[in-house]
C-alpha positions as a Markdown table, in Angstrom:
| # | Residue | x | y | z |
|---|---|---|---|---|
| 1 | Unk | 0.0 | -0.2 | 0.0 |
| 2 | Unk | 1.4 | 3.3 | -1.0 |
| 3 | Unk | 1.0 | 5.7 | 2.2 |
| 4 | Unk | 2.5 | 9.0 | 0.5 |
| 5 | Unk | -0.7 | 10.5 | 0.1 |
| 6 | Unk | -1.7 | 9.6 | 3.7 |
| 7 | Unk | 1.6 | 11.0 | 5.0 |
| 8 | Unk | 1.1 | 14.3 | 3.2 |
| 9 | Unk | -2.6 | 14.6 | 4.7 |
| 10 | Unk | -1.1 | 14.0 | 8.1 |
| 11 | Unk | 1.7 | 16.5 | 7.8 |
| 12 | Unk | -0.9 | 19.0 | 6.5 |
| 13 | Unk | -3.5 | 18.4 | 9.0 |
| 14 | Unk | -1.1 | 18.9 | 11.9 |
| 15 | Unk | 0.4 | 22.1 | 10.2 |
| 16 | Unk | -3.1 | 23.7 | 9.9 |
| 17 | Unk | -3.7 | 23.0 | 13.7 |
| 18 | Unk | -0.2 | 24.5 | 14.6 |
| 19 | Unk | -1.2 | 27.4 | 12.4 |
| 20 | Unk | -4.8 | 27.9 | 14.0 |
| 21 | Unk | -3.0 | 27.9 | 17.3 |
| 22 | Unk | -0.3 | 30.2 | 16.7 |
| 23 | Unk | -2.3 | 32.8 | 14.6 |
| 24 | Unk | -5.6 | 32.8 | 16.5 |
| 25 | Unk | -5.4 | 36.5 | 17.2 |
| 26 | Unk | -5.1 | 37.5 | 13.8 |
| 27 | Unk | -7.9 | 35.1 | 12.4 |
| 28 | Unk | -11.5 | 37.2 | 12.4 |
| 29 | Unk | -14.0 | 36.0 | 15.1 |
| 30 | Unk | -16.6 | 34.9 | 12.3 |
| 31 | Unk | -14.1 | 32.5 | 10.8 |
| 32 | Unk | -12.3 | 31.3 | 14.0 |
| 33 | Unk | -14.8 | 28.9 | 15.3 |
| 34 | Unk | -15.6 | 27.3 | 12.0 |
| 35 | Unk | -11.6 | 26.9 | 11.0 |
| 36 | Unk | -11.0 | 25.5 | 14.4 |
| 37 | Unk | -13.6 | 22.8 | 13.9 |
| 38 | Unk | -12.4 | 21.9 | 10.6 |
| 39 | Unk | -8.9 | 21.9 | 12.0 |
| 40 | Unk | -9.8 | 19.5 | 14.7 |
| 41 | Unk | -11.8 | 17.1 | 12.5 |
| 42 | Unk | -8.7 | 16.9 | 10.2 |
| 43 | Unk | -6.6 | 16.2 | 13.1 |
| 44 | Unk | -8.8 | 13.7 | 14.5 |
| 45 | Unk | -8.9 | 11.9 | 11.1 |
| 46 | Unk | -5.4 | 12.1 | 10.8 |
| 47 | Unk | -5.0 | 10.2 | 14.1 |
| 48 | Unk | -7.5 | 7.7 | 12.7 |
| 49 | Unk | -5.4 | 7.1 | 9.4 |
| 50 | Unk | -2.2 | 6.8 | 11.9 |
| 51 | Unk | -3.8 | 3.8 | 13.8 |
| 52 | Unk | -5.2 | 2.3 | 10.9 |
| 53 | Unk | -1.8 | 2.3 | 8.9 |
| 54 | Unk | -0.3 | 0.8 | 12.2 |
| 55 | Unk | -3.2 | -1.9 | 12.2 |
| 56 | Unk | -2.6 | -2.7 | 8.4 |
| 57 | Unk | 1.1 | -2.6 | 8.4 |
| 58 | Unk | 2.0 | -6.3 | 7.9 |
| 59 | Unk | -1.2 | -7.4 | 5.8 |
| 60 | Unk | 0.0 | -6.2 | 2.6 |
């Protein structure tokens, strides 16, 4: 299984989360909650992909 796309998504999801934390004062109030929810959903999905990849590591 080619995990290149999974690794790229994981890096981008954690980067988005870091950017949201570091720049929370500069983001307009209207966008802050929605972007934080989207970033949290991406990070949760990235954790799921990490666990799924480790579980299926030897099955291919």
